[in-house]
N, CA, C and O atoms as CSV, one atom per row, in Angstrom:
chain,resi,resn,atom,element,x,y,z
A,1,UNK,N,N,42.415,22.452,-91.968
A,1,UNK,CA,C,41.479,22.381,-90.869
A,1,UNK,C,C,40.756,21.046,-90.913
A,1,UNK,O,O,40.360,20.575,-91.979
A,2,UNK,N,N,40.589,20.450,-89.758
A,2,UNK,CA,C,39.963,19.160,-89.659
A,2,UNK,C,C,38.444,19.329,-89.442
A,2,UNK,O,O,37.995,20.060,-88.560
A,3,UNK,N,N,37.688,18.628,-90.278
A,3,UNK,CA,C,36.242,18.764,-90.171
A,3,UNK,C,C,35.691,17.944,-88.990
A,3,UNK,O,O,36.398,17.112,-88.421
A,4,UNK,N,N,34.436,18.186,-88.637
A,4,UNK,CA,C,33.792,17.426,-87.573
A,4,UNK,C,C,33.729,15.956,-87.924
A,4,UNK,O,O,33.910,15.101,-87.056
A,5,UNK,N,N,33.478,15.655,-89.170
A,5,UNK,CA,C,33.387,14.284,-89.618
A,5,UNK,C,C,34.757,13.583,-89.410
A,5,UNK,O,O,34.827,12.462,-88.906
A,6,UNK,N,N,35.802,14.257,-89.803
A,6,UNK,CA,C,37.167,13.652,-89.658
A,6,UNK,C,C,37.527,13.448,-88.205
A,6,UNK,O,O,38.139,12.444,-87.842
A,7,UNK,N,N,37.143,14.411,-87.366
A,7,UNK,CA,C,37.407,14.271,-85.914
A,7,UNK,C,C,36.629,13.080,-85.360
A,7,UNK,O,O,37.154,12.301,-84.564
A,8,UNK,N,N,35.411,12.949,-85.774
A,8,UNK,CA,C,34.566,11.850,-85.280
A,8,UNK,C,C,35.124,10.508,-85.752
A,8,UNK,O,O,35.156,9.538,-84.994
A,9,UNK,N,N,35.561,10.461,-87.005
A,9,UNK,CA,C,36.166,9.222,-87.524
A,9,UNK,C,C,37.429,8.859,-86.736
A,9,UNK,O,O,37.659,7.692,-86.418
A,10,UNK,N,N,38.225,9.855,-86.434
A,10,UNK,CA,C,39.459,9.617,-85.675
A,10,UNK,C,C,39.118,9.131,-84.262
A,10,UNK,O,O,39.781,8.245,-83.723
A,11,UNK,N,N,38.081,9.721,-83.676
A,11,UNK,CA,C,37.681,9.313,-82.327
A,11,UNK,C,C,37.171,7.872,-82.321
A,11,UNK,O,O,37.475,7.087,-81.422
A,12,UNK,N,N,36.397,7.554,-83.338
A,12,UNK,CA,C,35.871,6.150,-83.454
A,12,UNK,C,C,37.005,5.174,-83.631
A,12,UNK,O,O,37.009,4.106,-83.019
A,13,UNK,N,N,37.971,5.527,-84.464
A,13,UNK,CA,C,39.105,4.645,-84.729
A,13,UNK,C,C,39.887,4.453,-83.425
A,13,UNK,O,O,40.293,3.330,-83.128
A,14,UNK,N,N,40.105,5.489,-82.656
A,14,UNK,CA,C,40.835,5.378,-81.397
A,14,UNK,C,C,40.070,4.528,-80.405
A,14,UNK,O,O,40.657,3.717,-79.689
A,15,UNK,N,N,38.731,4.716,-80.360
A,15,UNK,CA,C,37.903,3.883,-79.469
A,15,UNK,C,C,37.965,2.413,-79.871
A,15,UNK,O,O,38.044,1.539,-79.007
A,16,UNK,N,N,37.929,2.128,-81.187
A,16,UNK,CA,C,37.991,0.761,-81.659
A,16,UNK,C,C,39.318,0.132,-81.274
A,16,UNK,O,O,39.362,-1.029,-80.867
A,17,UNK,N,N,40.414,0.901,-81.402
A,17,UNK,CA,C,41.728,0.379,-81.029
A,17,UNK,C,C,41.794,0.095,-79.526
A,17,UNK,O,O,42.333,-0.925,-79.097
A,18,UNK,N,N,41.226,1.033,-78.723
A,18,UNK,CA,C,41.195,0.841,-77.292
A,18,UNK,C,C,40.383,-0.417,-76.947
A,18,UNK,O,O,40.803,-1.206,-76.100
A,19,UNK,N,N,39.256,-0.607,-77.577
A,19,UNK,CA,C,38.418,-1.761,-77.337
A,19,UNK,C,C,39.163,-3.060,-77.695
A,19,UNK,O,O,39.101,-4.041,-76.954
A,20,UNK,N,N,39.853,-3.056,-78.815
A,20,UNK,CA,C,40.587,-4.245,-79.204
A,20,UNK,C,C,41.682,-4.569,-78.152
A,20,UNK,O,O,41.891,-5.737,-77.825
A,21,UNK,N,N,42.358,-3.566,-77.640
A,21,UNK,CA,C,43.363,-3.774,-76.608
A,21,UNK,C,C,42.750,-4.310,-75.320
A,21,UNK,O,O,43.290,-5.218,-74.688
A,22,UNK,N,N,41.628,-3.740,-74.952
A,22,UNK,CA,C,40.934,-4.215,-73.741
A,22,UNK,C,C,40.478,-5.654,-73.858
A,22,UNK,O,O,40.558,-6.418,-72.896
A,23,UNK,N,N,39.991,-6.034,-75.056
A,23,UNK,CA,C,39.558,-7.408,-75.294
A,23,UNK,C,C,40.723,-8.308,-75.199
A,23,UNK,O,O,40.607,-9.398,-74.640
A,24,UNK,N,N,41.874,-7.906,-75.729
A,24,UNK,CA,C,43.079,-8.699,-75.671
A,24,UNK,C,C,43.559,-8.881,-74.216
A,24,UNK,O,O,43.967,-9.977,-73.833
A,25,UNK,N,N,43.509,-7.821,-73.422
A,25,UNK,CA,C,43.882,-7.921,-71.990
A,25,UNK,C,C,42.908,-8.818,-71.266
A,25,UNK,O,O,43.323,-9.626,-70.435
A,26,UNK,N,N,41.637,-8.704,-71.552
A,26,UNK,CA,C,40.622,-9.541,-70.906
A,26,UNK,C,C,40.887,-11.016,-71.225
A,26,UNK,O,O,40.803,-11.854,-70.327
A,27,UNK,N,N,41.202,-11.352,-72.473
A,27,UNK,CA,C,41.507,-12.714,-72.838
A,27,UNK,C,C,42.723,-13.236,-72.060
A,27,UNK,O,O,42.741,-14.380,-71.605
A,28,UNK,N,N,43.734,-12.375,-71.918
A,28,UNK,CA,C,44.917,-12.781,-71.179
A,28,UNK,C,C,44.594,-13.009,-69.732
A,28,UNK,O,O,45.102,-13.959,-69.136
A,29,UNK,N,N,43.756,-12.164,-69.133
A,29,UNK,CA,C,43.382,-12.305,-67.740
A,29,UNK,C,C,42.576,-13.602,-67.531
A,29,UNK,O,O,42.775,-14.301,-66.538
A,30,UNK,N,N,41.665,-13.922,-68.469
A,30,UNK,CA,C,40.889,-15.140,-68.385
A,30,UNK,C,C,41.814,-16.364,-68.458
A,30,UNK,O,O,41.624,-17.350,-67.745
A,31,UNK,N,N,42.797,-16.275,-69.319
A,31,UNK,CA,C,43.736,-17.396,-69.468
A,31,UNK,C,C,44.534,-17.593,-68.178
A,31,UNK,O,O,44.723,-18.715,-67.706
A,32,UNK,N,N,45.000,-16.458,-67.618
A,32,UNK,CA,C,45.768,-16.534,-66.347
A,32,UNK,C,C,44.928,-17.099,-65.228
A,32,UNK,O,O,45.413,-17.928,-64.458
A,33,UNK,N,N,43.652,-16.669,-65.111
A,33,UNK,CA,C,42.778,-17.182,-64.072
A,33,UNK,C,C,42.524,-18.702,-64.263
A,33,UNK,O,O,42.496,-19.462,-63.294
A,34,UNK,N,N,42.346,-19.111,-65.500
A,34,UNK,CA,C,42.118,-20.525,-65.784
A,34,UNK,C,C,43.359,-21.346,-65.368
A,34,UNK,O,O,43.240,-22.422,-64.782
A,35,UNK,N,N,44.546,-20.808,-65.688
A,35,UNK,CA,C,45.779,-21.510,-65.339
A,35,UNK,C,C,45.933,-21.592,-63.838
A,35,UNK,O,O,46.348,-22.630,-63.321
A,36,UNK,N,N,45.608,-20.523,-63.118
A,36,UNK,CA,C,45.677,-20.519,-61.637
A,36,UNK,C,C,44.720,-21.536,-61.062
A,36,UNK,O,O,45.077,-22.281,-60.149
A,37,UNK,N,N,43.498,-21.575,-61.587
A,37,UNK,CA,C,42.511,-22.515,-61.075
A,37,UNK,C,C,42.920,-23.960,-61.345
A,37,UNK,O,O,42.750,-24.830,-60.491
A,38,UNK,N,N,43.466,-24.213,-62.552
A,38,UNK,CA,C,43.939,-25.534,-62.891
A,38,UNK,C,C,45.089,-25.936,-61.945
A,38,UNK,O,O,45.144,-27.071,-61.471
A,39,UNK,N,N,45.987,-25.004,-61.686
A,39,UNK,CA,C,47.115,-25.308,-60.825
A,39,UNK,C,C,46.641,-25.581,-59.408
A,39,UNK,O,O,47.152,-26.499,-58.765
A,40,UNK,N,N,45.683,-24.818,-58.898
A,40,UNK,CA,C,45.142,-24.988,-57.556
A,40,UNK,C,C,44.466,-26.330,-57.444
A,40,UNK,O,O,44.692,-27.059,-56.479
A,41,UNK,N,N,43.636,-26.672,-58.419
A,41,UNK,CA,C,42.931,-27.966,-58.378
A,41,UNK,C,C,43.898,-29.158,-58.530
A,41,UNK,O,O,43.730,-30.197,-57.891
A,42,UNK,N,N,44.891,-28.979,-59.376
A,42,UNK,CA,C,45.878,-30.044,-59.564
A,42,UNK,C,C,46.639,-30.302,-58.270
A,42,UNK,O,O,46.959,-31.450,-57.958
A,43,UNK,N,N,46.929,-29.256,-57.521
A,43,UNK,CA,C,47.607,-29.424,-56.212
A,43,UNK,C,C,46.724,-30.142,-55.239
A,43,UNK,O,O,47.220,-30.926,-54.429
A,44,UNK,N,N,45.385,-29.899,-55.285
A,44,UNK,CA,C,44.460,-30.555,-54.375
A,44,UNK,C,C,44.415,-32.052,-54.602
A,44,UNK,O,O,44.442,-32.831,-53.649
A,45,UNK,N,N,44.348,-32.458,-55.864
A,45,UNK,CA,C,44.199,-33.906,-56.154
A,45,UNK,C,C,45.495,-34.600,-56.479
A,45,UNK,O,O,45.551,-35.829,-56.520
A,46,UNK,N,N,46.519,-33.843,-56.705
A,46,UNK,CA,C,47.803,-34.412,-57.097
A,46,UNK,C,C,47.933,-34.495,-58.610
A,46,UNK,O,O,46.941,-34.615,-59.328
A,47,UNK,N,N,49.152,-34.430,-59.071
A,47,UNK,CA,C,49.388,-34.384,-60.517
A,47,UNK,C,C,49.008,-35.684,-61.198
A,47,UNK,O,O,48.409,-35.666,-62.273
A,48,UNK,N,N,49.350,-36.825,-60.583
A,48,UNK,CA,C,49.047,-38.105,-61.174
A,48,UNK,C,C,47.539,-38.322,-61.303
A,48,UNK,O,O,47.059,-38.790,-62.336
A,49,UNK,N,N,46.810,-37.985,-60.268
A,49,UNK,CA,C,45.343,-38.146,-60.319
A,49,UNK,C,C,44.696,-37.178,-61.295
A,49,UNK,O,O,43.749,-37.529,-61.998
A,50,UNK,N,N,45.210,-35.973,-61.331
A,50,UNK,CA,C,44.674,-35.011,-62.314
A,50,UNK,C,C,44.868,-35.500,-63.723
A,50,UNK,O,O,43.957,-35.383,-64.543
A,51,UNK,N,N,46.011,-36.039,-64.029
A,51,UNK,CA,C,46.280,-36.588,-65.344
A,51,UNK,C,C,45.357,-37.779,-65.617
A,51,UNK,O,O,44.815,-37.904,-66.715
A,52,UNK,N,N,45.178,-38.645,-64.632
A,52,UNK,CA,C,44.312,-39.829,-64.813
A,52,UNK,C,C,42.860,-39.370,-65.030
A,52,UNK,O,O,42.163,-39.913,-65.887
A,53,UNK,N,N,42.414,-38.396,-64.277
A,53,UNK,CA,C,41.044,-37.861,-64.468
A,53,UNK,C,C,40.847,-37.340,-65.885
A,53,UNK,O,O,39.828,-37.587,-66.529
A,54,UNK,N,N,41.837,-36.626,-66.335
A,54,UNK,CA,C,41.728,-36.013,-67.689
A,54,UNK,C,C,41.781,-37.122,-68.748
A,54,UNK,O,O,41.039,-37.072,-69.730
A,55,UNK,N,N,42.639,-38.106,-68.559
A,55,UNK,CA,C,42.700,-39.220,-69.534
A,55,UNK,C,C,41.374,-39.946,-69.632
A,55,UNK,O,O,40.910,-40.264,-70.727
A,56,UNK,N,N,40.761,-40.210,-68.476
A,56,UNK,CA,C,39.481,-40.897,-68.444
A,56,UNK,C,C,38.377,-40.047,-69.077
A,56,UNK,O,O,37.515,-40.553,-69.794
A,57,UNK,N,N,38.426,-38.758,-68.796
A,57,UNK,CA,C,37.438,-37.835,-69.337
A,57,UNK,C,C,37.518,-37.845,-70.890
A,57,UNK,O,O,36.496,-37.812,-71.575
A,58,UNK,N,N,38.718,-37.890,-71.399
A,58,UNK,CA,C,38.904,-37.915,-72.854
A,58,UNK,C,C,38.372,-39.207,-73.435
A,58,UNK,O,O,37.796,-39.210,-74.523
A,59,UNK,N,N,38.561,-40.324,-72.710
A,59,UNK,CA,C,38.083,-41.583,-73.245
A,59,UNK,C,C,36.548,-41.649,-73.345
A,59,UNK,O,O,36.005,-42.196,-74.305
A,60,UNK,N,N,35.856,-41.080,-72.334
A,60,UNK,CA,C,34.385,-41.169,-72.351
A,60,UNK,C,C,33.710,-39.905,-72.894
A,60,UNK,O,O,32.491,-39.754,-72.815
A,61,UNK,N,N,34.515,-39.014,-73.439
A,61,UNK,CA,C,34.049,-37.718,-73.927
A,61,UNK,C,C,33.880,-36.767,-72.718
A,61,UNK,O,O,33.200,-37.113,-71.752
A,62,UNK,N,N,34.482,-35.608,-72.773
A,62,UNK,CA,C,34.468,-34.676,-71.636
A,62,UNK,C,C,33.062,-34.332,-71.129
A,62,UNK,O,O,32.840,-34.252,-69.921
A,63,UNK,N,N,32.122,-34.132,-72.045
A,63,UNK,CA,C,30.749,-33.754,-71.648
A,63,UNK,C,C,30.141,-34.814,-70.786
A,63,UNK,O,O,29.545,-34.517,-69.751
A,64,UNK,N,N,30.285,-36.060,-71.204
A,64,UNK,CA,C,29.745,-37.218,-70.475
A,64,UNK,C,C,30.419,-37.302,-69.089
A,64,UNK,O,O,29.750,-37.530,-68.081
A,65,UNK,N,N,31.728,-37.119,-69.056
A,65,UNK,CA,C,32.451,-37.223,-67.802
A,65,UNK,C,C,31.998,-36.141,-66.824
A,65,UNK,O,O,31.792,-36.405,-65.640
A,66,UNK,N,N,31.847,-34.921,-67.335
A,66,UNK,CA,C,31.394,-33.797,-66.502
A,66,UNK,C,C,30.016,-34.083,-65.934
A,66,UNK,O,O,29.780,-33.895,-64.741
A,67,UNK,N,N,29.100,-34.541,-66.790
A,67,UNK,CA,C,27.777,-34.829,-66.341
A,67,UNK,C,C,27.762,-35.907,-65.264
A,67,UNK,O,O,27.061,-35.776,-64.260
A,68,UNK,N,N,28.531,-36.970,-65.468
A,68,UNK,CA,C,28.589,-38.049,-64.510
A,68,UNK,C,C,29.166,-37.568,-63.160
A,68,UNK,O,O,28.651,-37.916,-62.098
A,69,UNK,N,N,30.223,-36.777,-63.223
A,69,UNK,CA,C,30.823,-36.257,-62.013
A,69,UNK,C,C,29.912,-35.287,-61.279
A,69,UNK,O,O,29.843,-35.291,-60.050
A,70,UNK,N,N,29.214,-34.458,-62.043
A,70,UNK,CA,C,28.267,-33.518,-61.439
A,70,UNK,C,C,27.123,-34.292,-60.760
A,70,UNK,O,O,26.654,-33.897,-59.692
A,71,UNK,N,N,26.684,-35.375,-61.372
A,71,UNK,CA,C,25.632,-36.174,-60.763
A,71,UNK,C,C,26.106,-36.796,-59.452
A,71,UNK,O,O,25.383,-36.779,-58.455
A,72,UNK,N,N,27.313,-37.341,-59.453
A,72,UNK,CA,C,27.888,-37.940,-58.255
A,72,UNK,C,C,28.101,-36.872,-57.189
A,72,UNK,O,O,27.788,-37.096,-56.019
A,73,UNK,N,N,28.625,-35.722,-57.576
A,73,UNK,CA,C,28.863,-34.637,-56.601
A,73,UNK,C,C,27.569,-34.127,-56.023
A,73,UNK,O,O,27.518,-33.824,-54.831
A,74,UNK,N,N,26.527,-34.019,-56.810
A,74,UNK,CA,C,25.246,-33.568,-56.320
A,74,UNK,C,C,24.666,-34.599,-55.319
A,74,UNK,O,O,24.122,-34.229,-54.279
A,75,UNK,N,N,24.793,-35.871,-55.652
A,75,UNK,CA,C,24.340,-36.930,-54.783
A,75,UNK,C,C,25.146,-36.946,-53.475
A,75,UNK,O,O,24.593,-37.193,-52.403
A,76,UNK,N,N,26.424,-36.689,-53.569
A,76,UNK,CA,C,27.269,-36.682,-52.347
A,76,UNK,C,C,26.916,-35.518,-51.494
A,76,UNK,O,O,26.904,-35.663,-50.272
A,77,UNK,N,N,26.626,-34.363,-52.046
A,77,UNK,CA,C,26.231,-33.174,-51.289
A,77,UNK,C,C,24.903,-33.393,-50.616
A,77,UNK,O,O,24.715,-33.048,-49.449
A,78,UNK,N,N,23.980,-33.971,-51.364
A,78,UNK,CA,C,22.671,-34.267,-50.793
A,78,UNK,C,C,22.736,-35.261,-49.657
A,78,UNK,O,O,22.044,-35.118,-48.649
A,79,UNK,N,N,23.565,-36.262,-49.824
A,79,UNK,CA,C,23.721,-37.282,-48.769
A,79,UNK,C,C,24.394,-36.680,-47.547
A,79,UNK,O,O,24.046,-37.052,-46.427
A,80,UNK,N,N,25.327,-35.780,-47.711
A,80,UNK,CA,C,25.998,-35.142,-46.577
A,80,UNK,C,C,25.044,-34.214,-45.865
A,80,UNK,O,O,25.125,-34.064,-44.646
A,81,UNK,N,N,24.149,-33.593,-46.590
A,81,UNK,CA,C,23.186,-32.658,-45.977
A,81,UNK,C,C,22.158,-33.431,-45.168
A,81,UNK,O,O,21.672,-32.923,-44.157
A,82,UNK,N,N,21.812,-34.650,-45.586
A,82,UNK,CA,C,20.837,-35.433,-44.880
A,82,UNK,C,C,21.417,-36.140,-43.639
A,82,UNK,O,O,20.670,-36.571,-42.760
A,83,UNK,N,N,22.716,-36.250,-43.581
A,83,UNK,CA,C,23.364,-36.965,-42.489
A,83,UNK,C,C,23.412,-36.153,-41.182
A,83,UNK,O,O,23.932,-36.634,-40.175
C-alpha cells in the first residue's frame, strides 16, 4: 500500500517533470519567434544590409550600436511627428 507521503512525492516528481517539459517547449517557442522576427526584418532591409548592420554593430559593441540607433530612431519619430 502506498502511503500519503509516497503519493505526494510521486505527484511532485510528475509536476517537476511536466514543468521541465513546459520550460523546454517555451524555450523552443521563443527561439522560433526570434528566428521568424529575424527573417522578417532581414527581408525588410535585405540580406546584404542586415549583414552589414550586424558587422558594424559588432565593431562598435552591440550595446553602443543599439543605443545609437535608438537615439536616431527616436529623433526621426519626433521629427516626423512635428512635421
